[in-house]
C-alpha positions in Angstrom: 3.7 -48.7 -47.5 6.1 -48.0 -50.3 4.9 -44.4 -50.4 5.7 -43.8 -46.7 9.1 -42.1 -47.3 7.4 -39.6 -49.6 4.7 -38.9 -47.0 7.3 -38.3 -44.3 9.2 -35.9 -46.6 6.0 -34.0 -47.4 5.0 -33.9 -43.7 8.5 -32.6 -42.7 8.3 -29.9 -45.5 4.8 -28.8 -44.2 6.1 -28.6 -40.6 9.1 -26.6 -41.7 7.0 -24.2 -43.7 4.6 -23.8 -40.8 7.6 -23.1 -38.4 9.0 -20.6 -40.8 5.6 -18.8 -41.1 5.3 -18.7 -37.3 8.8 -17.3 -37.0 8.1 -14.7 -39.6 4.8 -13.7 -37.9 6.6 -13.3 -34.6 9.4 -11.3 -36.1 6.9 -8.9 -37.9 5.1 -8.3 -34.6 8.0 -5.9 -33.8 7.3 -3.9 -37.0 3.6 -3.8 -37.1 3.4 -0.9 -34.6 4.8 1.5 -37.2 4.1 -0.2 -40.5 0.8 -2.0 -39.9 0.1 -5.1 -41.9 1.0 -4.4 -45.6 -1.3 -5.4 -48.4 0.3 -6.9 -51.6 -2.8 -5.6 -53.5 -1.6 -2.0 -52.9 1.3 -0.8 -55.2 3.3 0.9 -52.5 2.9 -2.0 -50.1 3.8 -4.5 -52.8 7.2 -2.9 -53.4 7.7 -2.4 -49.6 7.3 -6.2 -49.1 9.7 -6.9 -52.0 12.4 -4.7 -50.5 12.6 -6.8 -47.4 15.2 -8.6 -49.4 17.7 -5.8 -48.7 16.2 -3.5 -46.0 18.5 -2.6 -43.1 15.6 -3.0 -40.7 16.1 -6.8 -40.7 19.2 -7.9 -38.8 21.7 -9.4 -39.2 22.4 -8.0 -42.7 22.0 -10.3 -45.7 23.1 -13.0 -46.5 23.0 -14.2 -42.8 19.3 -13.3 -42.6 18.3 -14.5 -46.0 16.2 -17.3 -44.6 14.2 -15.0 -42.3 13.8 -12.4 -45.1 12.4 -15.1 -47.5 10.0 -16.2 -44.7 8.9 -12.7 -44.0 8.1 -12.0 -47.7 6.2 -15.3 -48.1 4.2 -14.6 -44.9 3.3 -11.0 -45.9 2.3 -12.1 -49.4 0.2 -15.0 -48.0 -3.5 -15.2 -47.2 -3.3 -15.7 -43.4 -2.4 -12.2 -42.1 -5.3 -10.1 -41.0 -5.0 -6.9 -43.0 -6.5 -3.4 -42.6 -9.7 -2.8 -44.4 -9.0 -1.5 -47.9 -10.9 1.6 -48.8 -10.0 2.3 -52.4 -13.0 4.0 -54.1 -15.7 6.6 -53.7 -19.2 5.5 -52.7 -22.3 7.0 -50.9 -22.1 7.4 -47.2 -23.9 5.0 -44.9 -25.2 5.8 -41.4 -22.3 6.7 -39.0 -19.8 7.5 -41.7 -18.1 10.7 -42.8 -16.2 11.7 -45.9 -12.4 11.6 -45.8 -10.2 13.3 -48.5 -6.4 13.8 -48.7 -4.2 15.7 -51.1 -2.6 12.4 -52.4 -3.2 11.7 -56.1 -1.5 8.3 -56.0 -0.6 6.6 -52.7 -2.1 5.4 -49.5 -2.7 6.3 -45.8 -3.0 3.9 -42.9 -5.4 5.0 -40.2 -5.6 3.3 -36.8 -8.6 3.9 -34.6 -7.5 5.5 -31.3 -9.8 3.1 -29.5 -11.3 -0.1 -30.8 -11.9 -0.9 -34.4 -10.4 -2.1 -37.6 -7.4 -0.2 -39.1 -8.2 1.4 -42.6 -5.8 1.5 -45.5 -7.1 4.3 -47.8 -5.7 4.4 -51.3 -5.9 6.7 -54.4 -4.9 5.9 -58.0 -5.3 9.2 -59.7 -9.0 9.9 -60.3 -9.9 6.4 -61.3 -12.2 5.8 -58.4 -13.0 9.3 -57.3 -11.3 11.3 -54.5 -13.7 11.0 -51.5 -13.6 8.0 -49.2 -16.5 6.9 -46.9 -15.0 6.2 -43.5 -16.6 5.2 -40.2 -16.8 8.2 -37.9 -14.2 8.3 -35.1 -10.7 9.4 -34.1 -7.8 7.9 -36.0 -4.0 8.1 -35.9 -2.1 8.3 -39.2 0.3 5.3 -38.8 2.0 5.6 -42.2 1.6 7.0 -45.7 3.0 6.2 -49.1 3.2 8.7 -51.9 3.8 7.7 -55.5 4.8 10.1 -58.3 6.2 9.9 -61.8 8.8 12.5 -62.9 9.0 14.0 -66.4 11.4 11.3 -67.5 8.8 8.6 -66.7 10.7 7.4 -63.6 8.5 6.4 -60.6 9.3 7.8 -57.2 7.8 6.6 -53.9 8.0 8.2 -50.4 7.3 5.9 -47.5 6.7 7.2 -44.0 5.9 5.4 -40.8 5.5 6.3 -37.1 4.0 4.6 -34.1 2.4 7.9 -32.9 1.1 9.8 -35.9 -1.2 12.9 -35.7 -4.9 12.6 -35.0 -7.6 12.7 -37.7 -11.2 13.2 -36.6 -14.0 12.0 -38.9 -17.5 13.1 -38.0 -20.8 11.6 -39.2 -22.0 13.2 -42.4 -19.1 15.7 -42.5 -16.1 16.1 -44.7 -12.6 15.8 -43.3 -9.6 16.9 -45.4 -6.0 16.0 -44.6 -3.1 17.8 -46.2 0.0 15.5 -46.1 3.3 17.4 -46.3 5.1 15.4 -49.0 8.4 17.2 -48.6 11.5 15.4 -47.3 13.4 17.1 -44.5 17.1 16.1 -44.1 19.0 17.1 -41.0 22.7 16.2 -40.7 24.3 15.6 -37.4 27.8 14.7 -36.2 30.0 14.5 -33.2 33.5 13.5 -32.2 33.7 10.8 -29.6 36.1 10.7 -26.6 38.4 8.4 -28.7 38.5 11.0 -31.4 36.2 9.1 -33.8 33.9 11.1 -36.0 30.2 9.9 -35.9 27.9 11.2 -38.5 24.2 10.7 -39.1 21.2 12.0 -41.0 17.6 12.5 -39.8 15.3 11.9 -42.8 11.8 13.0 -41.9 8.4 13.7 -43.5 5.0 14.8 -42.4 4.8 15.3 -38.6 8.5 14.5 -38.2 7.9 10.8 -39.1 10.8 8.9 -40.5 10.8 8.4 -44.3 12.4 6.3 -47.0 12.8 7.7 -50.5 12.6 5.1 -53.4 13.4 5.8 -57.0 12.7 3.2 -59.7 12.2 0.5 -57.1 15.5 1.2 -55.3 16.1 3.2 -52.2 17.8 6.6 -52.8 21.1 6.4 -50.9 21.9 8.8 -48.0 25.4 10.1 -48.6 27.6 12.6 -46.7 30.7 14.7 -47.0 32.8 16.2 -44.2 34.6 19.4 -44.8 37.6 21.1 -43.1 36.8 24.6 -44.1 36.2 24.4 -47.8 38.2 21.2 -48.2 36.4 17.9 -48.3 38.2 15.4 -46.1 35.8 12.4 -45.9 32.7 11.1 -47.5 30.5 8.0 -47.2 27.1 6.4 -47.4 24.6 5.6 -44.6 22.2 2.8 -44.4 18.6 3.6 -43.6 15.1 2.2 -44.3 
């Protein structure tokens, strides 16, 4: 029985880890409507998971939420979550499938069936595995997309977009469906003065189909900054948290 204390410690550690995983799974259920279940095998998703360390989407802000953030990262990197089917290369069509193509050279699209069925994460990595993707015929909603590009200086940029109600894509048996994703970023400033005389400012950062987007440069989110002018004279500036 001299090993009993060690067994108790190991059991308590296992129970604590299980409780943390359950807490993380419960917390992420609030996010899955927009983001779907990320896949650490996909480059954009891998960075998305890592940025949970600092994202403003988890409240309260760090460091008060550090424990939850660590649990979320461990849970999303683990083997238990049921992930969308990964469609990452070209292959011949089977019965009941159609061909799906998008204008993304590097990146991914998350398609959710409008009715029953398994979500699909479709990825591209240049032309390594062809451009066309065999997809079961049906009606899908584009839940999110990630675009990856490298600029002339060799710096990698990523654009992440998510929405619970993306536009519809219809894939028909034996036919080819092409989706053009608008990869531009649309920034709309807004501001108002409250009854107390306080100035409230904000930015709407949107992508394809008016979905919310986050812009990431070299692994870090590009900050959203603002300036307020009185005529031509700047009187206030600041930085807004998003994504």
